[in-house]
C-alpha positions in Angstrom: -23.4 -36.8 -29.0 -24.1 -38.7 -25.6 -25.5 -37.0 -22.9 -22.0 -37.2 -21.0 -20.1 -35.9 -24.0 -22.6 -32.7 -24.0 -22.1 -32.1 -20.3 -18.5 -32.7 -20.7 -18.4 -30.2 -23.4 -20.3 -27.6 -21.4 -17.9 -28.1 -18.7 -14.7 -27.6 -20.7 -16.2 -24.4 -22.1 -17.0 -23.3 -18.8 -13.3 -24.1 -17.6 -12.0 -22.2 -20.8 -14.1 -19.0 -19.8 -12.7 -18.9 -16.3 -9.1 -19.4 -17.7 -9.6 -16.8 -20.5 -11.0 -14.2 -17.5 -8.2 -15.4 -15.4 -5.5 -14.3 -18.0 -7.2 -11.2 -19.0 -7.1 -10.1 -15.1 -3.6 -10.9 -15.0 -2.7 -8.3 -17.5 -5.0 -5.9 -15.8 -3.2 -6.3 -12.5 0.1 -6.0 -14.2 -0.8 -2.6 -15.2 -1.2 -1.5 -11.6 2.4 -3.0 -10.7 4.0 -1.2 -13.7 2.3 1.9 -12.6 3.8 1.7 -9.1 7.4 1.0 -10.5 6.9 4.1 -12.5 6.1 6.2 -9.4 9.3 5.0 -8.1 11.4 5.5 -11.0 9.9 9.3 -11.1 11.0 9.5 -7.5 14.5 8.3 -8.5 15.1 10.1 -11.5 13.9 13.4 -9.5 16.4 12.5 -6.7 19.2 12.1 -9.3 19.3 8.1 -8.9 19.4 7.6 -12.6 20.8 4.1 -12.3 17.8 3.1 -10.4 15.4 4.8 -12.7 17.1 2.9 -15.6 16.7 -0.3 -13.7 12.8 0.2 -13.0 12.4 1.3 -16.6 14.2 -2.1 -17.6 11.6 -3.9 -15.0 8.5 -2.2 -16.5 9.7 -3.2 -20.1 10.4 -6.9 -18.9 6.6 -6.9 -17.4 4.9 -5.4 -20.5 6.8 -8.2 -22.4 5.2 -10.7 -19.7 1.9 -9.4 -20.5 2.5 -9.8 -24.3 3.0 -13.6 -23.8 -0.1 -13.5 -21.4 -2.0 -12.1 -24.4 -0.2 -14.6 -26.8 -1.6 -17.5 -24.5 -5.0 -16.1 -24.2 -5.3 -16.2 -28.1 -3.6 -19.4 -28.4 -5.5 -21.5 -25.8 -8.6 -19.5 -25.5 -9.8 -18.0 -28.8 -8.7 -21.0 -30.9 -11.2 -23.4 -28.9 -14.1 -21.0 -30.0 -15.6 -21.6 -26.8 -17.3 -17.6 -26.9 -19.9 -16.4 -29.3 -18.5 -14.5 -31.9 -20.0 -11.2 -30.5 -18.3 -12.3 -26.8 -15.1 -12.9 -28.6 -15.1 -9.5 -30.0 -15.7 -8.0 -26.5 -13.0 -10.1 -25.0 -10.5 -9.0 -27.5 -11.1 -5.5 -27.2 -10.8 -5.6 -23.4 -7.4 -7.4 -23.6 -6.5 -4.6 -26.3 -7.6 -1.8 -23.8 -5.6 -3.1 -20.9 -2.7 -3.6 -23.2 -2.9 0.0 -24.3 -2.8 1.1 -20.6 0.4 -0.9 -20.3 2.0 0.5 -23.4 1.1 4.0 -21.9 2.9 3.2 -18.7 6.1 1.7 -20.8 6.0 4.8 -23.1 6.1 7.1 -20.0 8.8 5.5 -18.2 11.1 5.4 -21.4 10.5 9.1 -22.0 11.2 10.2 -18.7 14.7 8.2 -18.7 15.6 9.8 -22.0 17.3 12.9 -20.1 18.9 13.3 -16.9 16.6 15.8 -15.0 16.4 17.1 -11.3 13.8 18.0 -8.9 13.2 21.4 -10.3 11.3 19.7 -13.2 8.6 18.5 -10.7 6.4 20.9 -9.1 4.1 20.2 -6.2 1.2 19.7 -8.6 3.0 16.9 -10.4 3.4 14.7 -7.2 -0.6 15.6 -6.7 -1.2 14.1 -10.2 0.8 11.0 -9.7 -1.3 10.3 -6.6 -4.4 10.6 -8.3 -3.3 8.6 -11.3 -2.1 6.1 -8.6 -6.0 6.0 -7.5 -6.9 5.8 -11.2 -5.1 2.8 -11.7 -6.7 1.2 -8.5 -10.3 2.0 -9.8 -9.0 0.5 -13.2 -8.2 -2.8 -11.7 -11.5 -2.9 -9.6 -13.7 -2.0 -12.4 -12.4 -4.9 -14.5 -12.4 -7.1 -11.7 -16.1 -6.5 -10.8 -17.3 -6.5 -14.6 -17.3 -10.2 -14.4 -19.3 -10.7 -11.1 -21.1 -7.5 -10.4 -22.0 -4.9 -13.2 -23.2 -2.2 -10.4 -20.0 -2.2 -8.7 -18.0 -2.3 -12.0 -20.0 0.9 -13.2 -19.4 2.7 -10.2 -15.8 2.2 -10.1 -15.7 3.6 -13.8 -17.8 6.4 -12.7 -15.3 7.2 -9.9 -12.3 7.0 -12.2 -13.9 9.4 -14.4 -14.2 11.9 -11.7 -10.4 11.3 -10.7 -9.5 11.7 -14.3 -11.3 15.2 -14.1 -9.0 15.8 -11.2 -5.9 15.0 -13.0 -7.0 17.2 -16.0 -7.0 20.0 -13.6 -3.6 19.4 -12.2 -2.2 19.1 -15.9 -3.6 22.6 -16.7 -2.1 23.9 -13.4 1.2 22.7 -14.1 0.7 23.9 -18.0 0.0 27.3 -16.8 3.5 27.5 -14.9 5.2 26.1 -18.2 3.5 28.9 -20.3 4.9 31.6 -17.6 8.2 30.0 -17.8 8.1 28.9 -14.4 9.2 25.4 -14.9 12.0 23.8 -17.1 10.6 23.0 -20.9 11.4 19.5 -20.1 8.7 19.1 -17.4 6.2 19.3 -20.3 7.4 15.9 -21.9 7.0 13.9 -18.6 3.8 15.6 -17.8 2.1 14.6 -21.3 3.2 11.1 -21.1 2.1 10.8 -17.4 -1.3 12.5 -18.2 -1.9 10.0 -21.0 -2.0 7.0 -18.6 -5.0 8.3 -17.1 -6.9 9.1 -20.2 -6.3 5.7 -21.5 -7.5 4.1 -18.3 -10.5 6.2 -18.8 -11.0 5.1 -22.4 -10.8 1.4 -21.3 -13.4 1.8 -18.5 -15.7 3.6 -21.0 -15.9 0.5 -23.0 -16.7 -1.6 -19.9 -19.8 0.8 -19.4 -20.8 0.4 -23.0 -20.8 -3.4 -22.2 -22.4 -3.1 -19.1 -25.2 -1.1 -20.8 -25.4 -3.8 -23.8 -25.6 -6.8 -21.4 -27.7 -5.4 -18.5 
């Protein structure tokens, strides 16, 4: 291989890596977009705006399908080039799966929400706080993944903050469960509560994996 060909190959691989990171982070960003739409869907459903809630559900499903297309592009244009070392390829694959799992949780939550017409009595004040905390979790999920490619310390700090917020989400979950056990809330609240709480759990699990990679590569 001539020197020009060698350095051309290095440049090509560098560009492929950059493109792969961009595609991955696009999916990560879409998870936050989806959660914002989920919050809007909850608000609409609670207010009896069922058609609006269904429209938002469909938007989330469409975005999830867009994310699947990005994932397919990632595999077809990045992995097939074999620009990553095998162990790095496995890590990138797992990162992509983790982001996809978060997206799936949001889609599952909005589909569950829209199964039955319910009203404001199903949503106690603690549920609003839980949604707000989960919004912060999603913001930190995006930041932790973005920082991962530039600054391990910032990525780890975002992941640790997310873990603390997840604990606060858990506490709110049990406050609502206590009301459910004491028959202070309709039974349907539990269904929406469970799928909403799973979003934070899955986001935390995803950032736990980031912390593993940071420890491995630091």
